[in-house]
N, C-alpha and C positions, 0 to 999 in steps of 0.2 A: 434344963427347962422342964424336966419331968415333974418338978414339984408345982408347976403353974397349972391353973385350970386350962381346959382344952381351948377355950376361946382366946385366952391370952397367948397360949402356945402358937396358935395359928397366926395371930397378929405379929408376934416377934419373929416368926419364920418368914413372913412376907416382907417385913422390914429388912431382915438380913439379906434376902434375895435382891431386894432393890439396891442395897448398898453394893452388893457384888457386881451388879450390872453397871452401876454408875462408875465404878472404878476400873472396870475391865477395858482393855485397849480396843480401839476400833478395828474392824477387819482390814487386813492388808490390802485386799483387792479394792476397797473403796478409796484408798489413798493413791493407787496407781492409775485409776481410771482417768482422772483429770489431765495429768501430764500426757498420757497416750492420746487423748482427744486433741489436745493442743498440737501435738506433733502431726496428727492426721490433717488437721486444718491448715497447718503451715505448708505441708506437702502439696495439698490441693491448691493453695494460693500460688505456690511456685509453678505448678503446672499451668494454671490459668495465665500467669504472667508470661511464661514461655510461649504459650499459644498466641497471646496478643502481640508479642514481639515478632514472631514468625509471620503472622498475618500482616503486620505493619510493613515488614521488609518485602514481603510478596507484593503488597499493594504499591509500595514505592517503586519496585521494579516494573510493575505493570504500567504505572503512570509514566515512567521514563520511556518505555517502549512505545506507548501511545503518542507521547510527545515527538519522538523521533519519526514515527510513521506519519504524523501530521506534517512535519517539516518536509519529508520526502514528497508527500502528496501535494503540498503547496508549491514545491519547486516544479513538480511535473505539470501541475495545472497552469502555472505561469508560462511554461514553455508551450503548452498546447494553446493557450489563449492567443499568444503572439503569433503562433504558426497559423491558426485559423483566421486571424485578422489579416495576415499577409495573403493567405489564399483568397479571402474575400475581396481584397483589393485587386488581385489578379482576375478574379471572376468578374468584378465590376468593370474593369478595363476591357475585358474580352467580351462584354455583352452578355454574360451568363447571369442575368439579373436575379432569376429565381434562386439560384444557388448562392449568389452573394447575399441575398436577403436572409437565407437560412443560416449562413455562416455568421453574419453580423448579429442576428438574434441569439445564436448560441454563445457568441462572445459576451454579449450583454447578460445572458443568463448566468454565466460563470463570473462575470465581473461587471455588475451594473454601473460602476463608476469609471469604466474604461473612457479615456479622454476623447477618443475620436470615433469609436464604433457607432455611437448614436447618430452622428452626422452622416457617416457613410451608409448606415442603414436607411436613413431618409432618402439619400440619393439613389440607392438601389431600388427602393420602393417606387420612387417617382419615375425612374427609368423603366421599371417593369410595367407601371400603369400606362406609360406612353407607348409602349410597344407590345401591349397585350393582345397578340394575334396568334391563333393556333398555328403550329408548325405545319409545313406542307406535306403531311402524310397522306396515304391513300384514304384513310378513314375520314380525316378532316376535309379533304378535297371533295369527297362524295357529299359530306354534310353541307358544305358551303355552296356546292353546285346545285343543290336542290332547294329551291325557295321554300317548299313546304316542310323542310326539315325542322323538327322541334328540338328543344333543349334536351328532352329525354332521349331522343334518337342519337344526338351527338354524344351524350354521356354513355349510352349503350355501346356505341361504336368504339369509344376510347377505352371503355372497360374491357371489351372483347380484345382490343389490341394489347392491353396489359396482361390479360390471361395468356395470350399467345406468346408474348415475351417471357412470361414466367415459365411456361412449358419448355421453352428453349434455354432457360437459365440465363437470359440476358438481363442481368440485374439493373444495369444502367437504363435499359429500355423500360423496364417495369417502373422504375422510380420516376422516369420522365413522363410516362403516360399517366400514372396516377397523380402526378403533380398537375397535369393539364385537366384531369378529371375533376380535381378539387376546385379548379378555377371555373369549371363549367357548372358542376353540381356537387357541392361538398357532401350532400346527403345520399347521393346515389350509391346503392349497395355498400353502405358505409362499413358494415362489419367485415364483409368479405374484402373490401378494398384495403382496410386497415391490416387485415391478416396477410394480404399479398405484399403490402408495403413493409411489414415487419420481416417477412421472409427475405425480401430483396435487400433490405438494409442489413440484416444479420449476415447474410451470405456474402454480400459485397464487403462488409466490414472485416470478416474473417479473411477473405481473399486479400484484402489490402494489407492487413497486418502481416500476413504471411509473405506478402510481396514487398514492394518498395514504397508503399504509401502508409506507413504505420500510423501517423497522426490522423490521416483521413479515415483510416479504418476504425480508430477509436471513436472518431466523430460519428461514423455510421452506427456503431454499436450503442453509443449513447442515445442516438435518435431511435434506434429500434427498441431500446429498453422503455421508451415512452409508450409503446404499443403492447408490450407484453414482457414476461420474464425471459431473460436470456438463459440458454443452456450452459452446461458446465464448460464445454469447449470454448464457447464465446467469452464466458466470464474469465476463464484462465488466460486466454490470449489477451484480453483487455488488461488484466492485472499485470501480466508479464510485460506488456508493452509499456505500461506506465512505469514499472520499475526500471525497465531498460532505459527509457527516456530520462528518468531521474539520475541514473548512473551516468548517462552521456552528458547531462547538464553540468556535472562536476568535472568532466574530462579535461585534464590539463590544468584545472584550478585547485583541486583538492584530491590528491591521489589516495589518501587514506579513506575518505568518504566514498570515492569511486570504487575502491577495492571492496569496502564493506557491502555496497549495494550489489555489485556483480558476484560477490561471494554468496550472498543470500539468494540471488536469482539462480545461480548455478545449482543450488540445492534443490530447487523445485522445477527448473526448466533448463538443464545444462545444454540442451541443443537448440535453444531458442535463438535464432539468428546467429550472431557471432559472439555469444556470451563467453565462450571458453577463451577466445582470443583476447577479448577486453579484460577478462579476469587475469589472464596471464600477464598482460602488459601492465595493468595497474598494480599488480603485486610486485613485479620487479622494479617498477619505477618508484614505488613507495620505499622499497628496500634501498634503492639508490639514495633516497633522501636520508634514511637512517645512517648510511655510510657517511654522508656529508656531515651529519650531526655527531659522528663518532661512536654510534651505537652499532658496533660490528656484530655483536651477538644477536641483537634483534634483526639486523639485516640478514644474517645467515639463516635465521628461521624463515624469513619471508622469501628469500631465494629458493629455499628448499620447497616451500609451498608452491612457488611458481613452477618449479620443475615437475611437481606432481601433476600439473595441468598439461604441460607439454614439455618435451625435451628441447633443449637449446644450448649450443656450445658456449655462446657468450655469457649466458646466465650461469652455466656451470663454472666458468672461469671466475665470475663475480662471487659465486658461492665459496670457491676455494680461497679467494683473497679475504673474504669476510670471516671465514673460519680461522684463518691465520691471524687476522686482526683481533678476533675474539680471544684466541689462545694467548697471543702475545701482543697486547695493546701497544701501539707505537708511542714512544715518549713525546710529550708535548714539545714543540719547537717554539722558538721565540718569534712572536708576531707583533701585531699592533698593540696587544695588551698582554704580552708575555707568552701567548700561545700561538701556534701556527694557524693560519686560516685553513679551515677544512677544505678538503678536495672533493670534487664531484666524482661521479662514477667514471667519468672519462679522464680524470686525472687533472683537471684544470681547476684553479681556485674558484670557489663559489662567490657569487656577487655579494 
């Protein structure tokens, strides 16, 4: 191109360079970028899918737990409703009309459709209205004996009586006095009276749960909660009592469910009442059912769990027999359908 003029030389050179660029291969890095990007997006999608699956499984487990806890609570509540109703009937028959009214109102609060509580509440209220006279205490005797005594004076005397009972930790007396105070003047020292009633109900409820009146103690704590928040001790005792009653409601009817409830209770309150004894018995009784069903290996595991709660020679013997049955399952014998009828733990045919 040396023979061409300068302008044509530059034009030809530019054309040649354009042809070179047009025919040159694209950079290798540009070809690899798209596949790598696709792999990255695919990995991210898999991670997100895994997170969604795990979240779904966790939510399903939570829902199942919530459903079981709701079932336990309903069973406990049903037992408490009927117990409080029976106590209300006893109070009504014994002339304790104020207490009967409170119990029937509580039953209707838990179960507005209770078939008979409404009628019994009306009877208790009518009886209470017909016999609404102060109890013959020193304070009321002084009030009634003085013609010039006013309602405020009567309320002041009853309130002073409640304070004295509170100082002596006579919870029944505090509650009885404040109940009379409300019938005389519901607004008299209302804040202090409510605080005293809360303390009395709370302390009596705790004492009853720890004693021999667990259902009544739960009722007291429920009533106290209407006046203020319960402390951790009272809340724990009420929760443990409800769980205990739920386990007891299945006693003799469903040993597996009973075992589960007392197993859970033993984890949070192993020394609450006779939790360890009930756990021990429910475990080995469920193991007996597994033996009857021919599941010797499962029974052996349950017998071992029972022996961890307490030592027992008869359960140890059952464990040995179950372990032998697990290692060498007995051959089926001819029965009603070609197999032997399973034997109970005592060796007698099951019904």
